[in-house]
C-alpha positions in Angstrom: -99.1 207.1 -97.0 -101.6 208.5 -99.3 -99.4 207.5 -102.4 -100.0 203.8 -102.8 -97.4 201.6 -104.8 -98.7 199.8 -107.6 -97.6 196.1 -107.2 -95.9 194.3 -109.9 -94.5 190.8 -109.7 -90.9 191.1 -110.9 -87.8 189.2 -109.9 -85.1 191.4 -108.2 -81.7 191.4 -109.6 -80.2 191.3 -106.5 -82.7 188.5 -105.2 -81.9 186.4 -108.3 -78.0 186.7 -107.7 -78.4 185.6 -104.1 -80.2 182.6 -105.2 -77.6 181.7 -107.6 -79.4 182.6 -110.8 -78.1 184.4 -113.8 -80.4 187.0 -115.6 -80.0 188.1 -119.2 -79.0 191.5 -117.8 -75.9 189.8 -116.0 -75.1 187.9 -119.1 -75.1 191.2 -121.3 -73.0 193.0 -118.6 -70.4 190.1 -118.5 -70.2 190.0 -122.1 -69.7 193.8 -122.4 -67.0 193.7 -119.7 -65.3 190.5 -121.1 -65.4 188.8 -117.7 -67.2 185.6 -116.5 -70.7 186.2 -115.7 -70.5 184.3 -112.4 -68.2 187.2 -111.1 -71.0 189.7 -112.0 -73.7 187.4 -110.2 -71.5 187.2 -107.1 -70.8 190.9 -107.2 -74.6 191.9 -107.3 -75.2 189.2 -104.6 -72.8 191.0 -102.4 -74.0 194.5 -103.3 -70.4 195.4 -104.7 -72.0 195.5 -108.3 -75.3 197.1 -109.3 -77.2 196.9 -112.5 -78.9 200.1 -113.8 -82.1 199.2 -115.4 -85.4 199.4 -113.8 -88.5 197.1 -114.7 -90.2 200.0 -116.8 -86.9 201.0 -118.5 -85.9 200.3 -122.1 -82.3 201.3 -121.8 -79.5 199.1 -122.1 -78.4 197.5 -118.8 -75.3 198.9 -117.1 -73.1 197.3 -114.6 -71.1 199.5 -112.0 -68.8 198.4 -109.3 -65.9 196.1 -108.3 -64.1 194.3 -111.1 -65.9 196.4 -113.9 -64.6 199.3 -115.9 -65.1 202.6 -114.5 -68.2 204.4 -115.7 -69.0 208.1 -116.0 -72.1 210.0 -115.7 -73.2 213.3 -117.5 -75.5 215.7 -115.9 -78.0 217.6 -118.1 -81.1 219.5 -117.3 -82.9 223.0 -117.8 -83.1 225.5 -115.0 -85.2 228.0 -113.5 -83.7 230.7 -115.7 -82.8 228.9 -118.9 -85.3 226.3 -120.6 -84.9 224.8 -124.0 -86.2 221.2 -124.4 -84.3 220.8 -127.6 -81.0 221.9 -126.1 -81.4 219.3 -123.2 -82.1 216.4 -125.7 -79.1 217.4 -127.7 -76.9 217.5 -124.6 -78.2 214.0 -123.9 -77.5 212.8 -127.3 -73.9 214.3 -127.3 -73.2 212.8 -123.9 -74.1 209.4 -125.2 -72.2 209.9 -128.3 -68.9 210.7 -126.7 -69.1 208.0 -124.1 -71.3 208.8 -121.1 -72.6 205.6 -119.4 -75.4 207.1 -117.7 -77.3 210.4 -117.9 -78.8 212.4 -115.0 -81.6 214.8 -115.8 -81.3 217.6 -113.3 -84.1 219.9 -114.7 -85.2 222.1 -111.9 -87.9 224.2 -113.6 -89.2 226.7 -114.4 -92.4 224.7 -113.8 -93.2 221.1 -112.8 -94.7 220.6 -116.2 -91.4 221.6 -117.8 -89.5 219.2 -115.7 -91.9 216.4 -116.6 -91.5 217.4 -120.5 -87.8 217.4 -120.4 -87.5 214.1 -118.7 -90.0 212.5 -121.2 -88.2 214.0 -124.2 -84.7 212.7 -122.8 -86.0 209.2 -122.2 -87.2 208.8 -125.8 -83.7 209.9 -127.3 -81.2 207.6 -125.1 -80.3 204.2 -124.8 -78.3 204.5 -121.6 -79.7 204.6 -118.0 -81.4 207.8 -116.8 -81.1 209.1 -113.2 -82.8 212.1 -111.5 -83.0 213.8 -108.2 -86.6 213.7 -107.4 -86.4 216.5 -104.9 -86.2 219.1 -107.7 -89.6 218.1 -108.9 -90.9 217.8 -105.3 -89.6 221.3 -104.4 -91.1 223.0 -107.6 -94.5 221.2 -107.0 -94.5 222.5 -103.5 -93.9 225.9 -104.8 -96.6 225.8 -107.2 -99.4 224.0 -105.2 -98.5 225.2 -101.6 -96.6 228.7 -101.9 -93.2 227.4 -100.9 -90.7 224.5 -100.4 -91.2 224.2 -96.9 -94.9 223.4 -97.5 -94.0 220.2 -99.4 -95.6 217.0 -98.0 -94.3 213.6 -97.3 -96.8 212.2 -99.7 -95.5 214.4 -102.4 -92.0 213.2 -101.9 -92.9 209.6 -102.3 -95.4 210.0 -105.1 -93.0 212.0 -107.2 -90.6 209.1 -106.9 -93.3 206.7 -108.0 -94.3 208.7 -110.8 -90.7 208.9 -112.2 -90.3 205.3 -111.5 -93.1 204.3 -113.7 -91.9 206.5 -116.7 -88.5 204.5 -116.7 -86.1 206.1 -114.5 -83.4 203.7 -113.7 -81.8 205.4 -110.5 -82.5 208.1 -108.1 -80.3 210.3 -105.9 -82.1 210.4 -102.7 -80.7 212.5 -99.6 -81.8 209.9 -97.0 -78.8 210.8 -94.9 -79.8 214.5 -94.2 -81.2 213.9 -91.0 -82.8 216.6 -88.7 -80.0 216.1 -86.0 -77.3 216.9 -88.5 -79.3 219.8 -90.0 -79.5 221.2 -86.5 -75.8 220.7 -86.1 -74.8 222.7 -89.2 -77.3 225.5 -88.0 -75.3 225.7 -84.8 -71.9 225.1 -85.9 -71.8 226.8 -89.5 -69.3 225.5 -92.1 -67.2 227.5 -94.5 -69.6 226.9 -97.3 -72.6 225.6 -95.5 -74.5 222.9 -97.7 -73.9 223.2 -101.3 -76.1 220.3 -102.5 -79.6 221.6 -103.7 -81.3 218.4 -102.7 -79.6 218.4 -99.4 -80.3 222.0 -98.4 -84.0 221.7 -99.4 -84.2 218.5 -97.2 -82.3 220.3 -94.4 -84.4 223.4 -94.4 -87.4 221.4 -94.7 -86.7 219.4 -91.3 -85.6 222.7 -89.6 -88.7 224.7 -90.7 -91.3 221.8 -89.9 -89.5 220.5 -86.8 -89.9 217.1 -88.5 -87.4 214.2 -89.4 -86.4 213.7 -93.1 -89.2 211.4 -94.5 -86.8 209.6 -96.8 -84.7 208.7 -93.6 -87.8 208.0 -91.2 -89.6 205.9 -93.9 -86.7 204.4 -95.6 -88.4 201.0 -95.5 -91.1 202.5 -97.7 -88.6 203.8 -100.3 -87.1 200.3 -100.4 -90.6 198.7 -101.0 -90.9 201.0 -103.9 -87.4 200.1 -105.2 -88.2 196.5 -104.7 -91.2 196.9 -107.1 -89.6 198.6 -109.9 -85.9 197.3 -109.2 -84.7 200.7 -109.5 -81.4 201.6 -107.9 -80.9 204.0 -105.1 -78.0 206.4 -105.2 -77.6 207.7 -101.5 -76.8 211.6 -102.1 -74.2 213.0 -99.9 -76.2 216.2 -98.9 -73.5 217.5 -96.6 -70.5 216.9 -99.0 -67.9 219.5 -98.7 -68.4 222.6 -101.1 -64.8 223.6 -100.7 -61.5 222.2 -99.5 -61.9 223.8 -96.1 -64.9 221.7 -95.2 -63.5 218.5 -96.4 -63.6 215.5 -94.2 -65.5 217.3 -91.4 -67.8 216.2 -88.8 -71.2 216.5 -90.9 -69.7 214.8 -94.0 -68.5 211.8 -91.9 -71.5 211.7 -89.7 -73.7 211.4 -92.9 -71.6 208.8 -94.4 -72.1 206.5 -91.2 -75.8 207.0 -91.5 -75.6 206.0 -95.4 -73.6 203.0 -94.2 -76.5 201.8 -92.1 -79.0 202.5 -94.9 -76.9 200.4 -97.3 -77.3 197.6 -95.1 -80.8 198.0 -94.8 -81.2 198.1 -98.5 -79.0 194.9 -99.2 -81.3 193.0 -96.7 -84.3 193.9 -98.9 -82.5 193.0 -102.1 -82.5 196.6 -103.3 -79.5 197.7 -105.4 -77.7 200.8 -104.0 -74.7 202.9 -104.5 -73.3 205.6 -102.5 -72.4 209.2 -103.5 -69.0 210.8 -102.4 -67.6 214.1 -101.6 -67.1 216.9 -103.8 -64.2 219.2 -102.8 -61.3 217.3 -101.4 -57.6 218.2 -101.5 -55.6 215.7 -103.1 -54.0 214.3 -100.2 -57.3 213.6 -98.4 -58.8 211.6 -101.4 -57.5 208.0 -100.6 -58.4 208.1 -97.1 -62.0 209.2 -98.1 -62.5 206.5 -100.5 -61.1 203.9 -98.2 -63.2 205.0 -95.4 -66.5 205.0 -97.6 -65.7 201.6 -99.2 -65.2 200.2 -95.7 -68.2 201.3 -93.8 -70.5 200.5 -96.7 -69.3 197.0 -97.4 -68.0 197.9 -100.5 -71.1 199.3 -102.3 -70.3 201.0 -105.7 -68.9 204.6 -104.8 -70.0 207.6 -107.0 -68.1 210.6 -106.9 -68.2 214.3 -108.4 -64.8 215.0 -109.2 -63.5 215.2 -106.6 -62.2 218.8 -106.9 -58.6 219.4 -105.6 -58.6 222.9 -105.6 -61.2 225.8 -105.7 -59.2 228.3 -107.8 -60.2 227.3 -111.3 -63.6 228.6 -112.5 -63.8 227.7 -116.2 -61.2 224.8 -115.8 -63.0 222.6 -113.1 -63.7 219.8 -115.5 -59.7 219.4 -115.4 -59.5 219.9 -111.7 -62.5 217.2 -111.2 -60.6 214.8 -113.6 -57.4 215.0 -111.6 -59.3 214.1 -108.5 -61.3 211.4 -110.3 -58.1 209.6 -111.3 -56.7 209.7 -107.8 -60.1 208.5 -106.5 -60.1 205.8 -109.0 -56.7 204.6 -108.0 -58.3 204.1 -104.4 -61.5 202.2 -105.5 -63.9 204.6 -106.9 -66.4 202.8 -109.5 -68.4 205.8 -111.1 -67.3 209.5 -112.0 -69.9 212.2 -112.4 -68.3 214.6 -115.1 -67.9 218.3 -114.5 -68.0 220.9 -117.4 -66.0 224.0 -117.8 -69.2 225.9 -116.7 -69.2 224.3 -113.3 -69.8 227.1 -110.5 -70.5 229.5 -113.3 -73.7 228.5 -115.2 -75.8 226.1 -117.3 -73.4 224.4 -119.6 -73.6 224.6 -123.5 -73.5 221.9 -125.9 -69.8 222.1 -126.5 -69.2 222.4 -122.8 -71.0 219.1 -122.2 -69.0 217.4 -125.0 -66.0 218.7 -123.2 -66.9 217.4 -120.0 -67.9 213.9 -121.1 -64.7 213.7 -123.0 -62.4 214.8 -120.1 -63.9 212.4 -117.7 -64.0 209.4 -120.2 -60.2 210.1 -120.3 -60.0 210.0 -116.6 -61.9 206.9 -116.6 -59.8 205.3 -119.2 -56.6 206.2 -117.1 -57.9 204.5 -114.1 -59.0 201.3 -116.2 -55.3 201.2 -117.4 -54.4 200.6 -113.8 -57.0 198.0 -113.2 -57.3 195.6 -116.4 -54.3 196.4 -118.4 -54.5 193.7 -121.0 -58.2 195.0 -121.9 -58.0 198.8 -121.5 -54.3 199.2 -123.2 -55.6 197.8 -126.5 -57.1 201.2 -127.5 -53.7 203.0 -126.6 -51.7 200.2 -128.6 -53.7 200.9 -131.8 -53.1 204.6 -131.3 -49.4 204.0 -130.7 -48.9 201.9 -133.7 -50.6 204.7 -136.0 -48.3 207.3 -134.3 -45.2 205.1 -134.9 -46.3 204.9 -138.7 -47.2 208.4 -139.0 -50.8 207.2 -140.0 -52.6 210.6 -139.4 -56.0 209.2 -140.6 -55.9 206.2 -138.3 -55.0 208.4 -135.2 -57.8 210.7 -135.9 -60.3 207.8 -136.5 -59.6 206.1 -133.3 -58.9 209.1 -131.1 -61.5 210.1 -128.4 -62.7 213.1 -130.3 -61.9 212.8 -134.1 -63.4 216.1 -135.0 -61.0 217.9 -132.8 -58.1 216.0 -133.8 -58.8 216.5 -137.6 -59.3 220.3 -137.1 -55.7 220.7 -135.5 -54.1 218.5 -137.9 -55.5 220.0 -141.1 -55.3 223.7 -140.1 -51.8 223.8 -141.6 -52.6 221.9 -144.7 -53.6 218.6 -146.1 -52.8 215.4 -144.2 -50.3 213.3 -146.0 -49.4 209.7 -144.6 -45.8 209.2 -143.4 -45.1 213.0 -143.3 -44.2 214.8 -140.0 -46.6 217.4 -138.4 -45.8 221.0 -138.3 -44.4 220.8 -134.7 -41.2 219.0 -135.7 -41.1 219.1 -139.6 -37.7 217.8 -140.7 -36.6 217.3 -137.0 -39.3 214.7 -136.6 -37.6 212.0 -134.2 -39.7 209.1 -135.8 -38.9 210.3 -139.4 -35.2 210.8 -138.8 -34.8 207.4 -137.1 -37.0 205.6 -140.0 -35.1 207.2 -142.7 -31.7 206.2 -141.0 -32.7 202.6 -140.7 -33.9 202.6 -144.3 -30.8 204.1 -145.8 -28.6 201.6 -143.6 -30.6 198.9 -145.0 -30.2 200.1 -148.6 -26.5 200.4 -148.1 
């Protein structure tokens, strides 16, 4: 490799956990989750929990995995057609404000310099972990320097990962499971939607055009060495995820999963923290079996899903479709949800659509948490229910997941008065009728 790793002596979280040592990051996560720190340590040692925080990062450490609350990710990033750094920074800020646990910068252009600028600006304005898909920068570099994506080099692939790691990126989506054999299979046996993953498609086309194996697969140990050096986490991308419900749970998806399961084991042997990404479009009745299979073959590694989307008919409402699938997936063991906005499949999301996507998936994550840790998760619901019972509108608005929207709806028909019914029921308010009746009986 031309790209040489700058070696730094650091203690890996997983190595420390296996040795029985508890790091400051483990203590912070245990405190945030209100659980025993020993449970966190054991989870990291077994690979069932990961900590997102690289050695170069200034973010707050985040735990994802077994026994922890469900986390959500917000995707932002400029594109080849729409580039506005200020907008992407605002999307990142909005995402964090409304509860995103991580942010992924998926900027894909219009130039390599633009990709760097967005990433740098976002890193300066967030406190949550940042992830990227390095293949986007790799591809744009190849276009600018060599005239096309198929001309990207193996050295460029690893050097871009190294460059981003130095800047403070905490986790990387790497499509190491997109092997030349599977790319050739899809070429001979077309799927309904082919390959919908951008990183997966770029990698597959490169292997076919150059008649070479995917470097992230063939030199996976080199990638692990880099991860050891910075203690960043790997998110093994599902390059052959189904892009429609008719490709769900098919041969390429399952074969890639089996490849990823072997890579997970290799990562754990090298004390590298790793999660797996899961399929996108799955009809509802197939979700549970997909989650159980993934968890089984990857030894319980944290599982990260986009949605899943349970139907393909709802452009403009795919955030709802994905949240439905996300809750079903969470009931089967998913640890980490990637949000979807109303703009999914249609275009780059606006600030308002980013907000709507984050809130929608925060609701989904909370719904899952209610099934896993009732005592802790239900405290929020109990506060809301008490305020509703008391017709305390200000308190309902204050503690709601989107106070601005709640206030706008409540006030559009007049000023808010405590202990007065809303405009839906008026004098037929069930709470008010019962309250007044009980009060009258006591007076009599």
